C-alpha positions as CSV (number, residue, x, y, z in Angstrom):
1,M,-38.6,-31.8,-19.8
2,T,-35.8,-29.8,-18.7
3,A,-33.9,-32.2,-15.7
4,M,-33.8,-30.8,-12.0
5,P,-30.4,-29.5,-10.6
6,P,-29.0,-32.0,-8.5
7,P,-29.7,-31.0,-4.8
8,R,-27.0,-28.0,-3.5
9,A,-24.4,-29.9,-0.8
10,T,-25.2,-29.0,3.1
11,M,-23.0,-28.3,6.1
12,K,-24.6,-31.4,7.3
13,D,-23.6,-33.7,3.9
14,V,-20.1,-32.9,4.4
15,A,-20.2,-33.4,8.3
16,A,-21.7,-37.3,7.6
17,L,-18.9,-37.5,4.5
18,A,-16.0,-36.2,6.8
19,G,-17.3,-37.9,10.1
20,V,-17.5,-34.8,12.2
21,S,-20.1,-32.6,13.7
22,P,-22.0,-30.0,11.3
23,K,-20.5,-27.4,14.3
24,T,-17.1,-28.5,12.9
25,V,-18.0,-27.9,9.4
26,S,-18.7,-24.6,10.8
27,N,-16.2,-23.8,12.0
28,V,-13.8,-24.9,9.1
29,V,-16.2,-22.7,7.1
30,T,-15.7,-19.5,9.0
31,R,-12.4,-20.1,10.3
32,T,-13.6,-18.7,14.0
33,V,-12.7,-21.7,15.8
34,P,-9.1,-23.3,16.0
35,V,-9.5,-27.3,14.3
36,R,-7.4,-29.7,14.2
37,E,-5.2,-29.9,11.1
38,E,-6.1,-33.7,10.4
39,T,-10.1,-32.6,10.7
40,R,-9.5,-29.9,9.0
41,S,-8.0,-32.1,5.6
42,K,-10.8,-34.5,5.6
43,V,-13.6,-31.8,5.9
44,E,-11.9,-30.2,2.9
45,A,-12.1,-33.0,1.4
46,A,-15.4,-34.0,2.1
47,M,-16.2,-30.1,0.4
48,Q,-14.2,-30.7,-2.8
49,R,-16.2,-34.0,-3.4
50,L,-19.2,-32.4,-2.7
51,D,-19.1,-29.8,-4.3
52,F,-19.8,-27.4,-1.7
53,V,-20.2,-23.9,-1.6
54,P,-20.3,-22.1,2.2
55,N,-23.4,-19.7,1.8
56,L,-21.4,-16.8,4.1
57,S,-23.3,-13.9,2.8
58,A,-25.9,-15.7,4.1
59,R,-24.7,-16.2,8.3
60,G,-23.2,-11.8,7.6
61,L,-27.1,-11.2,6.7
62,R,-27.7,-12.4,9.9
63,K,-26.1,-10.6,11.7
64,G,-26.6,-7.8,10.2
65,R,-23.3,-7.8,7.5
66,S,-23.0,-8.0,4.2
67,G,-19.5,-10.1,4.6
68,I,-18.1,-7.3,1.9
69,I,-15.6,-5.0,2.2
70,A,-13.9,-2.1,0.0
71,L,-10.5,-1.2,-0.8
72,A,-10.3,2.5,-2.1
73,L,-6.9,3.0,-3.3
74,P,-6.0,6.4,-5.9
75,D,-3.8,4.6,-8.2
76,L,-4.6,1.3,-9.2
77,A,-1.6,0.8,-12.0
78,T,1.0,1.2,-9.6
79,A,3.7,-1.7,-8.6
80,Y,3.1,-0.7,-5.1
81,S,-1.2,0.0,-5.2
82,A,-0.9,-4.1,-7.2
83,E,1.4,-5.5,-4.2
84,L,-0.8,-4.2,-1.6
85,M,-4.3,-5.0,-3.2
86,Q,-3.6,-8.8,-3.3
87,L,-2.2,-9.2,-0.3
88,I,-5.1,-7.7,1.6
89,V,-7.4,-9.2,-0.7
90,A,-6.1,-12.3,0.2
91,G,-5.9,-11.4,3.8
92,A,-9.9,-10.6,3.6
93,H,-10.5,-13.5,1.8
94,D,-9.4,-15.9,5.0
95,R,-11.0,-13.9,7.2
96,G,-14.4,-15.2,4.9
97,L,-14.6,-11.8,3.3
98,A,-15.1,-10.1,0.2
99,V,-13.6,-7.5,-1.6
100,L,-14.6,-4.6,-3.2
101,I,-11.8,-2.6,-5.3
102,E,-12.5,1.2,-6.0
103,E,-10.0,3.5,-7.9
104,T,-10.3,7.6,-6.8
105,A,-7.7,9.5,-7.5
106,A,-8.0,12.5,-6.7
107,E,-12.1,12.9,-6.5
108,P,-13.6,13.0,-3.0
109,E,-17.2,11.8,-4.9
110,R,-15.7,8.7,-5.3
111,E,-15.1,8.3,-1.1
112,S,-18.3,9.8,-0.2
113,E,-20.1,7.5,-2.8
114,L,-18.2,4.7,-0.8
115,L,-18.9,6.5,2.8
116,A,-22.5,6.4,1.4
117,R,-22.9,2.2,0.5
118,A,-20.8,1.6,4.1
119,R,-23.8,3.8,5.8
120,A,-26.3,1.9,4.2
121,H,-25.1,-1.2,5.1
122,L,-23.9,-2.7,1.6
123,I,-20.5,-3.1,2.6
124,D,-19.4,-3.1,6.0
125,G,-16.3,-1.5,6.0
126,L,-13.7,0.7,4.1
127,I,-10.1,0.8,3.3
128,L,-9.1,3.8,2.6
129,N,-6.1,5.9,1.1
130,P,-6.6,9.3,0.9
131,I,-3.7,11.1,-0.9
132,R,-4.6,15.0,0.3
133,L,-6.4,15.5,4.0
134,E,-7.8,18.8,1.9
135,D,-9.4,16.7,-0.5
136,S,-10.3,14.2,1.6
137,V,-14.4,13.1,2.6
138,I,-12.7,12.2,5.8
139,R,-12.1,15.4,6.9
140,Y,-15.7,17.3,6.5
141,A,-17.8,14.1,6.8
142,G,-20.1,13.6,9.3
143,R,-20.4,10.6,11.1
144,L,-17.9,7.8,9.9
145,P,-18.6,4.4,9.0
146,P,-16.6,1.3,9.9
147,L,-13.2,2.8,8.4
148,V,-9.2,2.4,8.2
149,V,-7.4,4.9,7.1
150,I,-3.9,3.6,5.7
151,G,-1.2,6.2,4.0
152,E,-0.1,9.3,5.3
153,V,-2.3,11.2,5.5
154,E,-2.4,12.3,8.6
155,Q,-5.8,12.4,10.6
156,H,-7.2,11.2,14.1
157,R,-10.4,10.3,13.2
158,A,-10.4,7.1,11.7
159,D,-8.0,4.0,12.9
160,H,-4.9,4.7,10.4
161,V,-2.0,2.1,9.5
162,R,1.1,4.0,8.1
163,I,4.7,3.5,7.9
164,D,7.1,6.6,9.1
165,S,7.6,8.1,5.6
166,R,9.3,11.4,7.3
167,L,11.9,8.9,9.1
168,A,11.7,6.1,6.1
169,A,12.8,9.3,3.6
170,A,15.8,10.8,6.1
171,D,17.0,7.4,6.2
172,A,17.2,7.3,2.3
173,T,19.0,10.1,2.0
174,R,21.4,9.7,5.6
175,H,22.0,6.9,3.2
176,V,23.2,8.2,0.2
177,L,25.7,10.9,2.4
178,S,27.5,7.9,4.1
179,R,27.9,6.8,0.7
180,G,29.9,10.6,-0.1
181,A,26.9,12.4,-1.7
182,R,26.3,16.4,-1.0
183,R,24.2,17.3,-3.7
184,V,21.1,15.2,-3.5
185,A,18.1,15.4,-5.5
186,V,14.9,15.0,-5.1
187,I,12.2,13.2,-7.5
188,G,8.6,13.1,-6.1
189,A,8.5,16.7,-5.0
190,D,8.8,19.9,-5.7
191,G,7.9,22.2,-2.8
192,D,4.7,23.3,-3.6
193,D,2.8,22.7,-1.0
194,S,-0.3,23.9,-2.5
195,I,-0.5,20.8,-5.1
196,A,1.7,18.3,-2.9
197,T,0.0,15.4,-1.5
198,A,0.2,14.2,2.1
199,T,2.8,11.2,1.0
200,S,5.5,14.4,-1.6
201,R,5.2,16.7,2.1
202,L,6.5,13.9,4.9
203,R,9.3,12.6,2.5
204,L,10.8,15.9,1.3
205,E,10.2,17.2,4.7
206,G,12.4,13.6,5.6
207,V,15.2,14.5,3.2
208,H,15.5,18.1,4.4
209,D,15.9,17.0,8.1
210,A,19.1,15.1,6.8
211,L,20.4,17.1,4.6
212,R,20.1,19.8,7.8
213,D,21.8,17.3,10.1
214,A,24.2,17.0,7.3
215,G,24.8,20.4,7.4
216,I,23.7,20.9,3.7
217,V,20.9,23.6,2.7
218,P,18.4,21.7,0.9
219,D,18.3,23.6,-2.8
220,P,14.9,23.6,-4.6
221,S,16.4,23.5,-8.0
222,L,17.6,19.9,-7.5
223,E,14.1,18.9,-6.6
224,V,11.3,17.7,-9.4
225,N,8.2,16.4,-9.2
226,R,6.4,15.0,-12.8
227,L,2.8,13.0,-12.3
228,P,2.2,10.3,-12.3
229,W,4.2,8.6,-9.6
230,A,5.2,6.3,-12.6
231,M,7.9,5.1,-14.5
232,A,7.0,7.9,-17.1
233,G,6.8,10.5,-14.9
234,G,10.0,9.3,-12.9
235,A,12.3,9.7,-16.2
236,D,10.5,13.3,-17.4
237,A,11.4,14.3,-14.0
238,T,15.0,13.4,-14.5
239,H,14.9,15.4,-18.1
240,I,13.7,18.2,-16.1
241,L,16.7,18.3,-13.4
242,L,19.3,17.5,-16.3
243,S,18.0,20.7,-18.2
244,R,18.3,23.0,-15.2
245,K,22.0,22.6,-15.4
246,V,22.5,21.6,-11.7
247,A,25.2,19.5,-10.6
248,F,23.7,16.7,-8.5
249,D,26.0,13.1,-7.0
250,A,22.3,11.4,-5.9
251,I,19.1,11.4,-6.7
252,V,16.6,10.0,-3.9
253,A,12.7,9.2,-5.6
254,F,9.9,8.9,-4.2
255,T,8.5,5.4,-5.3
256,D,10.2,2.9,-7.1
257,S,8.5,3.5,-10.1
258,L,10.0,6.6,-10.3
259,A,13.0,5.2,-9.9
260,V,13.0,3.2,-12.3
261,G,12.1,6.0,-14.7
262,V,16.0,7.7,-13.4
263,L,17.2,5.0,-14.2
264,H,16.0,4.9,-17.9
265,A,16.6,8.5,-18.3
266,L,20.0,8.4,-16.4
267,H,21.5,5.7,-18.8
268,D,19.9,7.4,-22.0
269,H,21.9,10.6,-21.4
270,G,25.3,8.4,-20.3
271,I,25.3,9.2,-17.3
272,R,26.0,5.9,-15.4
273,V,24.9,4.6,-12.3
274,P,26.5,4.3,-9.7
275,D,29.4,5.5,-10.7
276,D,28.3,8.7,-11.9
277,V,25.3,9.5,-9.6
278,I,23.7,6.8,-7.3
279,V,19.9,6.3,-6.9
280,T,17.7,5.2,-4.3
281,G,13.5,4.4,-4.1
282,F,10.8,3.4,-1.9
283,D,8.5,0.6,-1.5
284,D,10.7,-2.3,-2.4
285,V,8.5,-3.2,-4.8
286,E,9.6,-6.5,-7.4
287,I,11.5,-4.6,-9.8
288,S,13.4,-3.0,-7.6
289,E,15.2,-6.3,-7.4
290,F,15.1,-7.3,-11.1
291,S,16.2,-3.4,-12.8
292,S,19.3,-2.6,-13.9
293,P,20.9,-1.5,-11.7
294,A,19.5,-3.2,-8.3
295,L,17.6,-0.6,-6.7
296,T,18.5,0.5,-3.2
297,T,15.0,0.6,-1.7
298,V,12.9,1.2,1.1
299,A,11.0,-1.6,2.6
300,L,8.0,-2.2,4.3
301,D,6.5,-5.9,5.7
302,R,3.9,-4.9,3.5
303,G,2.3,-8.6,4.8
304,E,1.7,-7.2,8.2
305,F,0.3,-3.9,6.6
306,A,-2.2,-5.7,5.2
307,E,-3.0,-7.5,8.2
308,A,-2.7,-4.9,10.3
309,T,-4.9,-3.3,8.1
310,L,-7.8,-6.1,8.1
311,D,-7.2,-6.4,12.4
312,L,-8.4,-2.8,12.8
313,L,-11.1,-3.0,10.7
314,E,-12.8,-6.1,11.8
315,T,-12.3,-4.8,15.5
316,R,-14.0,-1.3,14.5
317,I,-16.8,-3.3,12.5
318,D,-17.2,-5.2,15.5
319,D,-16.8,-2.1,18.1
320,P,-18.2,1.2,16.4
321,T,-17.8,3.4,19.0
322,A,-13.8,2.5,20.2
323,A,-11.5,5.1,20.1
324,P,-9.4,5.1,17.0
325,R,-6.4,3.5,16.9
326,S,-3.0,4.3,14.8
327,V,-0.5,1.0,14.1
328,T,2.8,2.4,12.4
329,V,4.7,-0.5,10.3
330,A,8.2,-0.4,10.9
331,H,10.8,-0.2,7.6
332,R,14.1,-0.4,6.5
333,L,16.5,0.1,3.9
334,V,17.5,-2.3,1.7
335,E,20.9,-1.3,0.6
336,R,21.7,-3.0,-3.2
337,A,24.2,-1.9,-6.4
338,S,22.7,1.3,-7.1
339,T,24.3,3.2,-4.1
340,S,26.8,0.5,-4.2
341,R,29.8,2.8,-4.8
342,P,30.8,6.6,-4.0
343,P,29.4,8.9,-6.8
344,A,31.9,10.7,-8.8
345,G,28.9,13.1,-9.7
346,Y,27.6,14.5,-12.8
347,R,28.6,18.1,-14.1
348,P,26.6,19.3,-16.9
């Protein structure tokens, strides 16, 4: 005869063992009410001893919620996506939420599927990072479910968390100009607006802003875009740049992954960084600090970015009719060895 499994521990069992009320156990589990650290430790120890698993999904369903949100990013393979995803998942778990992860690439159909799930209440809300407004479902969808847009796509239908990408790219360009550069190449944009992403458009505009402020006319022959925005793409774009036989003394890359590919390609051609050419990246992912040379880059507080996103989404879930809000997270330039001295310049 098959043995019956032991009965599942309840909040009352945890409360009795910890010497507190069931309501206090609930407060520890849901984190909706502050609990003294000493009390929290006793409750958590009792939960562990009894192997107690809170039934958050049942609590959510009683409120008409699933307890699940979705995070949709265009490319899960990038270092930036991985670091941001980790922070959002951790922050969501702290709030008692599970996270469904989806990769949308440039396919509006995947965005549409996620919106349909939200409308059907299979998920409570959605964090979406579209790459172009022209291709995104948020441009033409009817009623939107609880939704927060992250990234550079400018829109006014949903809550939005962003950095000022145009200003950040201008700051990176002003930095290389302050080091003496005058022939600034760009990896990540080529001026073809018909295929450009929102990110590449804004960052190229920022580069052009800084160049024009310095009295320098932007040169399209110094602008190269090679997809995907990964290390291989950065290396390929640099090879294309070098094949054009144009002089340059700085490269502004639109992600750190692109910039690491740039460093690799320049090294293969015997071009020294920072002696001949100085290089900047964007995002301050972990590899930027440990590349050779270490990479000057635009940084943002991704923890703040993740928390702002979750705050807006929870508020939107609670009040779907509120006016959309936008949060801009500050950026800063992190100076490292890749721009540590004035460049001599590359001459073909």
